[in-house]
C-alpha positions as CSV (number, residue, x, y, z in Angstrom):
1,X,-0.1,0.1,-0.4
2,X,2.0,3.3,-1.1
3,X,1.3,6.7,0.8
4,X,-0.5,9.7,-0.9
5,X,2.3,12.3,-1.3
6,X,1.6,15.5,1.7
7,X,-0.3,18.0,0.3
8,X,2.0,21.0,-0.9
9,X,2.3,24.4,1.3
10,X,2.8,28.1,0.3
11,X,6.1,29.6,2.1
12,X,5.6,30.7,6.0
13,X,5.2,34.4,5.1
14,X,2.8,33.4,1.9
15,X,0.5,31.8,4.6
16,X,0.6,35.0,6.8
17,X,-0.3,37.4,3.6
18,X,-2.8,35.3,2.8
19,X,-4.2,35.4,6.2
20,X,-4.0,38.7,6.6
21,X,-5.5,39.5,2.8
22,X,-8.4,37.4,4.1
23,X,-9.2,39.3,7.1
24,X,-8.5,36.5,9.8
25,X,-7.0,36.7,13.0
26,X,-4.8,33.5,14.4
27,X,-7.1,32.7,16.5
28,X,-10.2,32.6,14.1
29,X,-7.9,30.3,11.6
30,X,-7.3,28.5,14.6
31,X,-10.9,27.5,15.2
32,X,-11.9,27.0,11.4
33,X,-8.3,24.5,11.5
34,X,-9.1,23.3,14.9
35,X,-6.1,23.4,16.4
36,X,-4.6,26.4,18.9
37,X,-3.4,29.8,18.4
38,X,0.1,29.1,18.9
39,X,-0.3,26.0,16.7
40,X,-0.9,28.5,13.7
41,X,1.8,30.9,14.3
42,X,4.4,28.0,14.5
43,X,3.2,27.4,11.4
44,X,3.2,30.4,10.1
45,X,6.7,31.5,11.6
46,X,8.1,28.3,10.2
47,X,8.8,26.2,13.4
48,X,6.6,23.4,13.2
49,X,4.8,22.1,9.6
50,X,0.7,20.4,10.0
51,X,1.1,17.0,9.2
52,X,-1.8,14.9,8.2
53,X,-5.8,15.7,8.6
54,X,-4.8,19.1,9.7
55,X,-2.1,19.6,6.5
56,X,-5.4,19.3,4.6
57,X,-7.5,21.3,5.9
58,X,-5.1,24.0,6.3
59,X,-3.8,23.9,2.3
60,X,-7.3,24.4,1.4
61,X,-8.2,27.2,3.4
62,X,-4.6,28.7,2.2
63,X,-5.8,27.6,-1.6
64,X,-9.4,29.4,-0.7
65,X,-8.1,32.9,0.6
66,X,-5.6,32.6,-2.8
67,X,-8.7,32.7,-4.9
68,X,-10.3,34.8,-2.8
69,X,-7.4,37.7,-3.0
70,X,-7.4,36.7,-7.0
71,X,-10.6,37.1,-7.7
72,X,-10.7,40.7,-6.3
73,X,-7.6,41.8,-7.9
74,X,-9.7,40.5,-11.2
75,X,-12.4,42.4,-10.1
76,X,-11.0,45.7,-9.1
77,X,-11.2,48.7,-11.7
78,X,-7.6,50.1,-12.9
79,X,-7.8,53.8,-12.7
80,X,-5.3,56.4,-14.7
81,X,-4.9,60.0,-13.3
82,X,-4.8,62.8,-15.9
83,X,-4.2,65.3,-13.4
84,X,-1.1,67.2,-13.3
85,X,1.5,67.3,-10.5
86,X,0.9,70.2,-8.3
87,X,3.0,71.4,-5.8
88,X,3.4,69.4,-2.4
89,X,1.1,70.3,0.8
90,X,1.5,70.5,3.7
91,X,2.3,67.3,5.7
92,X,-0.6,66.8,8.6
93,X,0.6,66.0,12.0
94,X,0.5,62.3,12.4
95,X,-2.6,61.6,14.9
96,X,-1.7,59.5,17.6
97,X,-3.1,56.0,17.4
98,X,-4.8,54.4,20.2
99,X,-2.8,51.7,22.1
100,X,-3.3,48.2,21.0
101,X,-5.6,45.7,22.7
102,X,-4.5,43.4,24.5
103,X,-3.6,40.4,23.1
104,X,-5.8,37.5,24.3
105,X,-4.8,34.4,26.2
106,X,-3.4,31.7,24.0
107,X,-5.7,28.7,24.2
108,X,-4.5,25.6,25.3
109,X,-2.4,23.0,23.9
110,X,-1.0,19.7,23.7
111,X,1.4,20.5,21.2
112,X,5.0,22.4,22.1
113,X,4.6,26.0,21.1
114,X,7.9,27.7,19.8
115,X,9.1,30.6,21.2
116,X,8.7,33.6,19.5
117,X,11.7,36.1,17.5
118,X,14.0,34.8,15.1
119,X,16.3,31.8,15.6
120,X,19.4,31.9,17.6
121,X,23.1,31.5,16.1
122,X,24.9,28.3,16.8
123,X,24.1,27.4,20.1
124,X,26.2,25.1,22.8
125,X,25.2,21.8,24.2
126,X,24.2,23.7,26.9
127,X,21.7,26.4,25.3
128,X,20.5,23.8,23.0
129,X,19.4,21.4,25.6
130,X,17.8,24.0,27.5
131,X,16.1,25.3,24.5
132,X,14.5,21.8,23.8
133,X,13.8,21.5,27.1
134,X,11.8,25.2,27.1
135,X,10.1,24.3,24.0
136,X,8.9,20.5,25.0
137,X,8.3,20.4,28.9
138,X,5.7,22.3,29.2
139,X,3.6,20.3,26.8
140,X,5.1,17.3,27.7
141,X,3.8,17.5,31.4
142,X,0.3,17.9,30.3
143,X,0.4,15.1,28.2
144,X,1.9,12.9,31.0
145,X,-1.2,13.7,33.3
146,X,-3.2,12.5,30.7
147,X,-1.6,9.0,30.4
148,X,-1.4,8.6,34.1
149,X,-3.8,10.9,36.1
150,X,-1.2,11.7,38.3
151,X,0.5,15.1,38.6
152,X,3.4,14.0,40.7
153,X,4.3,11.2,37.8
154,X,3.8,13.6,35.3
155,X,6.5,16.0,36.4
156,X,8.8,13.0,37.2
157,X,8.3,11.4,33.8
158,X,9.0,14.3,31.9
159,X,12.5,15.4,34.5
160,X,13.6,11.2,33.9
161,X,13.6,11.6,29.8
162,X,15.3,15.1,29.6
163,X,17.8,13.3,32.5
164,X,18.3,10.7,29.5
165,X,18.0,13.1,26.8
166,X,21.3,15.0,28.9
167,X,23.1,11.5,29.0
168,X,23.0,10.6,25.6
169,X,22.9,14.0,24.2
170,X,25.3,13.8,21.2
171,X,23.1,11.2,19.8
172,X,19.7,13.1,20.5
173,X,21.5,16.6,19.1
174,X,21.7,14.8,15.7
175,X,18.0,13.1,15.7
176,X,16.1,14.2,12.8
177,X,13.0,14.7,15.9
178,X,14.5,15.5,19.6
179,X,10.9,16.3,20.3
180,X,9.1,12.9,19.3
181,X,12.4,11.1,21.0
182,X,12.2,12.9,24.6
183,X,8.2,12.3,24.1
184,X,8.6,8.7,23.1
185,X,10.8,8.3,27.0
186,X,8.3,10.6,28.6
187,X,5.6,8.2,27.7
188,X,7.2,5.1,28.4
189,X,8.4,6.0,31.9
190,X,4.9,7.3,32.4
191,X,3.3,4.3,31.2
192,X,5.5,1.6,33.2
193,X,3.5,-1.1,35.6
194,X,6.5,-1.2,38.3
195,X,5.0,2.5,39.4
196,X,2.1,0.4,41.5
197,X,4.3,-1.1,43.4
198,X,5.8,2.8,44.9
199,X,4.4,3.6,48.2
200,X,3.9,6.9,46.6
201,X,1.6,6.1,44.1
202,X,-0.6,2.9,45.6
203,X,-3.3,5.5,46.1
204,X,-5.1,7.4,43.4
205,X,-4.8,11.8,43.5
206,X,-7.4,13.8,43.7
207,X,-9.4,14.5,39.8
208,X,-9.9,17.7,38.5
209,X,-12.5,19.8,40.3
210,X,-14.8,20.3,37.3
211,X,-17.3,17.7,36.6
212,X,-16.6,17.5,32.9
213,X,-13.2,17.2,33.2
214,X,-13.4,14.6,36.0
215,X,-15.9,12.4,33.8
216,X,-13.2,12.8,31.1
217,X,-10.4,11.2,32.6
218,X,-12.2,8.5,34.4
219,X,-12.9,7.0,31.0
220,X,-9.1,7.4,29.5
221,X,-8.0,5.7,32.7
222,X,-10.3,2.7,32.3
223,X,-8.5,2.7,28.3
224,X,-5.5,0.3,27.9
225,X,-2.4,1.8,28.4
226,X,-1.7,1.2,24.7
227,X,-5.2,2.7,23.3
228,X,-4.9,5.7,25.9
229,X,-1.4,6.6,24.3
230,X,-2.8,6.2,20.3
231,X,-5.7,8.4,21.2
232,X,-3.4,10.9,22.8
233,X,-1.1,11.1,20.3
234,X,-3.8,11.1,17.1
235,X,-6.3,13.3,18.7
236,X,-4.1,15.3,21.0
237,X,-0.9,15.9,19.8
238,X,-2.1,16.0,16.1
239,X,0.5,12.9,14.6
240,X,-0.8,10.9,11.7
241,X,-1.3,7.9,11.8
242,X,1.9,6.2,10.3
243,X,3.5,8.8,12.6
244,X,1.5,7.3,15.4
245,X,2.5,3.5,14.8
246,X,6.0,4.6,14.1
247,X,5.9,5.9,18.1
248,X,3.9,3.4,19.4
249,X,6.3,0.8,17.5
250,X,3.5,-1.0,16.1
251,X,2.2,-1.6,12.8
252,X,-0.6,0.8,10.8
253,X,-3.3,-1.8,11.6
254,X,-3.1,-2.4,15.1
255,X,-2.8,1.4,15.5
256,X,-6.1,2.1,13.8
257,X,-7.4,-0.4,15.8
258,X,-6.9,0.9,19.0
259,X,-7.9,4.2,18.1
260,X,-11.1,3.0,17.0
261,X,-12.0,1.3,20.0
262,X,-10.6,4.1,22.5
263,X,-12.4,6.5,20.1
264,X,-15.8,4.0,20.4
265,X,-15.6,4.1,24.3
266,X,-15.4,7.5,25.0
267,X,-18.1,8.4,22.6
268,X,-20.3,5.7,24.2
269,X,-19.3,7.3,27.8
270,X,-19.2,11.0,27.0
271,X,-21.3,11.4,23.7
272,X,-20.4,15.4,22.9
273,X,-17.1,14.3,22.6
274,X,-17.3,12.4,19.4
275,X,-16.1,14.9,17.2
276,X,-12.6,14.7,16.9
277,X,-11.8,18.6,17.4
278,X,-14.2,18.9,20.2
279,X,-12.3,16.0,21.8
280,X,-9.1,17.7,21.0
281,X,-10.0,21.0,22.9
282,X,-11.5,19.1,25.9
283,X,-7.9,17.3,26.3
284,X,-6.2,20.5,26.3
285,X,-8.2,22.5,28.5
286,X,-8.4,19.5,31.3
287,X,-4.5,19.0,30.9
288,X,-3.9,23.2,31.4
289,X,-6.6,23.3,34.3
290,X,-3.5,21.7,36.8
291,X,-1.3,24.3,36.5
292,X,1.4,21.6,35.8
293,X,5.0,23.1,36.1
294,X,8.2,20.8,35.6
295,X,11.7,21.8,36.8
296,X,14.2,23.9,35.8
297,X,17.0,23.0,33.1
298,X,19.6,23.8,35.2
299,X,17.8,21.2,37.9
300,X,17.3,18.4,35.6
301,X,21.3,18.8,33.7
302,X,22.5,18.5,37.7
303,X,20.1,15.4,38.9
304,X,21.5,13.7,35.5
305,X,25.1,14.3,36.1
306,X,24.7,13.3,39.7
307,X,23.1,9.9,38.5
308,X,26.1,9.5,36.2
309,X,28.4,10.0,38.6
310,X,27.0,7.4,41.2
311,X,26.5,4.9,38.9
312,X,29.9,5.1,37.7
313,X,31.1,5.1,41.1
314,X,29.0,2.4,41.5
315,X,30.1,0.2,38.9
316,X,34.1,1.5,39.5
317,X,33.5,0.2,43.3
318,X,31.9,-3.4,41.9
319,X,34.7,-3.6,39.8
320,X,37.0,-3.4,42.4
321,X,35.3,-5.4,44.9
322,X,35.3,-8.6,42.3
323,X,39.2,-7.7,41.7
324,X,40.2,-7.8,45.1
325,X,37.5,-11.4,45.7
326,X,39.6,-13.0,42.9
327,X,43.2,-11.6,44.3
328,X,42.0,-13.2,47.7
329,X,41.2,-16.2,45.9
330,X,44.2,-16.7,44.3
331,X,46.5,-15.9,47.2
332,X,44.3,-18.5,49.5
333,X,43.7,-21.0,47.5
334,X,46.4,-24.5,47.6
335,X,49.2,-24.9,45.7
336,X,48.6,-28.7,45.1
337,X,46.0,-30.9,45.2
338,X,44.6,-33.5,48.4
339,X,42.9,-35.9,47.4
340,X,40.1,-36.2,49.8
341,X,39.7,-38.8,52.5
342,X,37.6,-42.0,51.6
343,X,34.2,-42.2,53.3
344,X,34.5,-46.0,55.7
345,X,33.5,-49.1,54.2
346,X,31.9,-52.2,56.0
347,X,34.1,-55.1,56.4
348,X,32.8,-58.6,55.8
349,X,33.3,-62.0,57.7
350,X,33.8,-60.4,61.7
351,X,30.3,-61.2,64.0
352,X,28.7,-57.9,65.3
353,X,30.1,-57.2,68.5
354,X,27.1,-58.3,70.9
355,X,26.3,-56.3,74.0
356,X,26.6,-57.3,77.5
357,X,23.3,-58.6,78.9
358,X,21.9,-62.0,80.3
359,X,23.2,-65.4,79.3
360,X,21.2,-66.7,77.5
361,X,20.3,-71.1,77.8
362,X,23.2,-72.3,76.0
363,X,25.8,-70.3,77.9
364,X,24.1,-71.2,81.0
365,X,24.9,-74.8,80.4
366,X,28.5,-74.5,79.1
367,X,28.8,-72.5,82.3
368,X,27.7,-75.4,84.2
369,X,29.8,-78.4,82.3
370,X,33.1,-76.2,82.7
371,X,32.6,-75.6,86.4
372,X,32.1,-79.8,87.0
373,X,34.8,-80.5,84.9
374,X,37.3,-78.7,86.8
375,X,37.4,-81.2,89.9
376,X,38.9,-83.8,87.3
377,X,41.7,-81.7,85.9
378,X,44.8,-79.8,87.7
379,X,44.7,-78.4,90.5
380,X,43.3,-75.1,91.2
381,X,44.5,-73.0,93.4
382,X,41.6,-72.1,96.0
383,X,41.9,-69.1,98.6
384,X,41.2,-69.9,102.0
385,X,40.0,-67.9,104.7
386,X,42.7,-67.6,107.6
């Protein structure tokens, strides 16, 4: 089965120009596509590129904007001025423009939000790690909370994932998708079944205060972990089906089956969330109301280096102990072979020793016979009383 090529998109600057020509704001365009305002801003700056169904919807809207602008240019009359040029008139004083209204707060999103401004110059490893952490950590904490329903475990999963990133930074720095690398590590740690044996995670945490959010979290936590992960990646993060299958290390058919089962379960319990766009918005709202915060990048780097030093010292101590035990065994081992003492063997032909006890009838007759026959033999010395 061949995959259809991606829908072509205009350059980032052209995308913004077409939106401005259509008279739409980023928030209005985001509502029509079904994403957040921050996501549209990332598309227009070229930091990220849409994929899957969202890419097709975004390209279709841009094509409509371009066609509308072309029709307006064609219908506009062309006028030529025949008047002669006169002396320039006095320039009017520029009027004071009213202060612009404050921008609306960004809508919650489960996808990383790129920072505004141009791309920085080549960074050092520390600066590059801090930039990746600032780009991915806030969204990953919200995603981990939706996976586990635990606030502390969500923060711990993100911090442990970035500790692995800093420990293996040369490998992650050249990866084609560092955000996907750290997202997969976060999901694996958050969904580990060993957390149920930890004392701090044996009891459930308080649910969200909003009844609607609490109902959605209850439905999500009843799903099997693979289905929950596929639903979050596809309808929450916005990955397409092949990317979701690749990140979950499953086939496309298995991922599609998990996604359909998860959607059916959510729609059966919460019919108002049967629309994927509504489900995406509700997932972002549930995660954003918890005000989850991750640790600072220097703290994560310090913990990673501390863990690396601990395990390095533990490996060195184990190696030294093993070498010492081997040396002691060689020094105390015998230099020549000493055969072991064989066990005792039973000797046959010797009657067993009889324990002392009363005489038998044969022995009594033998003793009586010996006493009677003693008178005819040699004289015996008999002690006499004096």
